[in-house]
N, C-alpha and C positions, 0 to 999 in steps of 0.2 A: 247896408249891413255888410261888413267885411267877410269874405269867404276864405277860410284858412284850412289847415290840414285837419283840424278837429272843429266841427260845428255842432252846437247843441241847441235845440229848439225845445223849449218847455212851455207849458201852459195848460189851462183847463181844456176840456173837450170842446171841439168846434171853434177853436180860436184861430185856426189857419196854419197850424204847424206843418201838417202833411202837404198842404197846398204850397207853402213856401218851399219846402224840401223838393217837391216835384218841379217847381219852376227852376230852382237851382240845378237840379239834375238835368233838366232839358237844356238849360243854358250851357252847361259843360259839354253836353253832347253836341250841340250846335257849334260850339267853338272847335271841338275836335274835327267835325266833319268839314267845316270851312277851311281849316288848315290843311287837312288831308287832300281836299279837292282843289287846293290852290285858289280858294275864293271864288269858285265857279258856280256858287249857289246850287249845292246838291239838292236832291229831292227832300222836301220838308222845309226848305228855305228859299222861297221865291220872291220876286221883286215886290209884289204888292202886300206881302205879309200873310196872305190867306193860307198858304201852305204851312207856314210856321205855326199859325194858330191851329190849323187842322191837326198837325203833328202833336202839338202840346196837349190839346183837348182830347184827342182820340187815345193817345198813349197813356195819359195819366188821369183819365176820367174827370175832366174839369169842365164838362159841358155847361154847368150852371154858374161858373165862376167868372166868366168873361163879361165885362161891362163896357158900355160905350166909351167910358173915359179910362179904360185899363191901359196902363203904360208899364212896360218892362224894360229896364235899363240894366245892362250887364257890362262889367269891366273886367275882362279876364287877363291872363298873362300874355295871350297872343291875339285875342280878338276882343273888340268892344262892339256892342250893338244896342240898338234901341228899337223896340216894337211899340207902335202907337195904334191903338184900336180906334182910329178916327173915322168919321164919316166924310165923304161917301165910301171910302175904302180904307182898310188898314194899311199901315206902312211898316217896312222893315229895312233899316239901314245899318250897315256895319263897316268896320275898319279893321283890316289885317295889319297888325303892328309890324314894324320894320324888321326886327331881329327875331327870326323864328328858329335860329340854329340850335337853340337849346330846348326846342319843343320835345316833349316826352308824351307819347300817346298813352292815355289811360282808358281802361274800360270803365264805363259807368254802369253800375248795377244797383237797381232799386229793389229792395227787399221789403215787401208790404207786410202789414199786420196779419193778413190772411195767409201767411206762409205755411201754416199747418195743413193747408189744403192737400199737400202731398201725403199727409198721414191719414186724413179723414176720408179722402176720396181715392181709393186705391187705383181706379182706372182713369185718373185725371187725364192721362195722355190720349184717351179716346174721345175726349170732349173737344169740340171745335171752339176755339176762342178767337176773338178779334185780336188784332195786333196792338196789344196794350202792355202795361207794365207787369200785370199778372202773368201774361204769356211769356214776357221776357224773363221774369223770375223763374218760371217753370222750365224754360229752355236752358237757363243756366244751371238749375238743379239737375236736370236730366244729363247734362254734360258732365257735371262734377261728380255725381253719385257713382258713375261708372268707374271712376278712378279708384274707388275704395272697395276692395274685395276682401274675402276672408283671409287672403294672404297679405293684404295691405289695408288693414282696417284703420278707420279714423278713431283715435283715442278720444274718449269723452270723460276726462278726469272729474268734471263737475258732478257726474253721476256714477263714477266708478264703473264705466262701461265702455264698449266699443261699438262703432257703426260699420256695417258693410252691406253690400248688395249680395243677394243670393247668386248661386252659380250661373243661373240662366238670366240674371239681371232683372227679374220681374218683381222681386221683393226687397224691401228695406228692412234690415235686421238690426236689432239692438241686442248685443250680447253682454250680459252682466257677469259678475264673478261666478265661479263654479259652473261656467259654461251654460248658464241659463239664457236662452235666446228667445226673444219676442219680436213680433212684427212691430214696426214703427207705429201703426195704427192702434196697437194694443197697450202702449205704454202711457205714462202720465202726461197730461196736457203740457206741463212745463218742459218735458223732454221733447214733445212733438214740435214746440215752437222754438226750442233752443238748438236742436240738431241741425236744421237748415242754416242757421247762422254760423255755427261752428264749421259745417261742411263747406259752405260757400266762401267763408273767410280763409279757411285752410287751403282751398284750391285756387281761388282767384286772387288771393292775397300774395301769392308767390308767383311772379312772372315766369320763373324757370320751369314751372310745371308744364308738361306736354299739353298743349291746347291749340285750337284753331286761332291763328293770329290775324287772318284776313277776313274782314266783314264782307257781307254781300255788296255793300256800297262800294268798298274798295275794288271788288272784282269787276263791278260795272265800270268803275272809273280807273281801271288799271293804267290806261294811257296817261291819265293825269298824274298818277303816282310816279310813273317812269320818267315823265318829263319835268317833274318838280326839281327845283334847285336844292331842296332838302334831301339829306341822305335817306334812302328808302328804309333803312333800319329804323329811323325815327318815325316814319310814317306807318309802318306795318307792325313792328314789334311792340307788343303791349309791355309797358314798363311798370305798370302797377294798376290798381283799381281804386276808383272813387266809389265807396260804398255809401248807400243811402238806406238806413234801417229805421223802420217804424217800430217804436216801442220795444226795444230789446228786452225789457224787463217782464214781458208778458208771461203770466202764470207762474212766476217764480217768487219764492220766499226771499226776503231781503238779503240773507246771507248768500243765497245762490245767485241773486242779482249781482252781488259783488264779485263772485268767482267768474261769472260769465263775462262781466265787463272787463275784468283783468285779462281774460283770454282774448277779447276783442282788441284791447289796447296793445297787447303783445303782438298780435298779427299786424296791426296797422303800423306799429313802430318798426317792425322788422324790415320793411321796405320803404325807403325814403320817399318814393313817389305815391305811396298809398295815401288815401284820405278817407275821412269818415264824417258823415252828417247823420245825426240821429234826431228823431222826435221822441219825446218822453213825457210821462206824467210823474216820474219818480224823482223826488228830491235826493234820494240816495245816490243816484248816478252823478248828480252835481257834487255831492259831498266826496265821492270817490275821486272825481276829477280834480277837485280842489287839493286833495292830498297829493296827487301825482304832480301837480304844478308846484306845490310848496316844496316837495322833495327835490324836484329838478333845480329849483332856485338855490336851495341849501347846498346840494351836492356840486353843482356845476358853476355857480356864480359866487356864493358866499364861501365855499370851501369847507363845508362841514360834512363829514362822512355820515350818510344816512341810508346807504344801500342795504344795511341790515334791517332797516325798518320798511323801506319801499324798494323793491328790486330795481336795478338800473333800467331794465326793459319796460318798466311801467312809467318811468319819469317822462314828463311832458313840459317843454318850454312854454311859458305863459303866452308868448307872442304867436304861438301856433294854434291858439284856441280862440274861438268865438262862441259866446254863450248869450242867448237872448230869450227873454220872457215875452210871449205873445199874449196880448190882452187888449180887448176893445179896439181891435183893428190896428194896433201899433206893436212894434217890436222894440223892446227896451233892453239895452245892454245890462247884464247882471254880473259881468266879470270885473272885479275891482282892479285898479292899476296897482294896488298894493298886494303883492303875492301872499302876504300873511293873512289877508282877508279872504282870498279865494273867490268863489262864486257865491253871491248872496242868496241864501236859501231860507232866510228867516220868514219872509212873507209867503214862501211857497209851502211851508209846513204849518200854516196857520191853524189847520184842523187839529193839530196836537194841542195847541193852546186852547182851542174850544173844548176839546175833550177834557183837558186838565181843569178848565174852569167849571165845567159841569160837575166833575168829581168833587172839587172844592165846595161847590154849592150844596151838594148832597151831604158832605161831611158836616158843613156848618149847620144845615137843617137838623141833622141828628143831634149835634151838640146843643142846639137851642131848644130842643123839645122839652 
């Protein structure tokens, strides 16, 4: 499966969407750490592959997904590697590609479906969590939320509201029109699941925001960074974020799904190095994406002015999109080579056909009585 700027994974429940997204997220992290460390196998990537496995399983809750014949092969821009879970011991081999001069360091950020935990458990920061993707998400949330105060609120045009933290930083506030303010835990579930997306995209989607640029790993391996032939700016400064979002449509009416997805695309498009991988059950998201692809082709390749229909900041080149349907253990490409056809959603919305067929049968029964 090709990994591009935009990666969409759709399918029924328990078909492996999130599992694949987690493997991709981990692979991008491994690539970054191998480049930053100069290929010296940092913690989490050891010779026999056991540490690679431990990192992948522990961080992304994949304890039950590793099989004796599991093989993970990754071909990135700067690193290629193969993990083989073979007996008597697993193996991990990799190759650093020759030209690393254009390496751009990206933050990898996994935003799970359980993201509303920050709203439903007010004292989540008092809970001891293992070093996993939920803790990583909560750490990112804690860093980003502090940036938005009553003097510098985060606009939430989707809901006609603003988000900010209380003066002492202990509460998350949603302020609606006419100065009506409510705690995040008191608002609708759609707001609770959408605010973390808007906040993290708005903060980490812009590399020029003030934030910590040096990871704990880099601090441990500072000598490696200093001795590297690559410019330290490339190794330490985050140039963008690769976002992994589970089910962005959670708890939202279709029209609100559209508006939220517009906001996500605008943030990703704003920075060339940003990237997005999403898992979804919503055929609407594929339809929105098809429109953005079609608009780009007409505007930038055919020469037809369509920015009055689809704004320029939403347009996406087809070659930057990867869309796959996961079913029965396989991933099938559903993005047509013909931009006028977009992403194939007819089989994904089969339930509408079933509903319509039931309605027709009921009408026919009434007619025949």
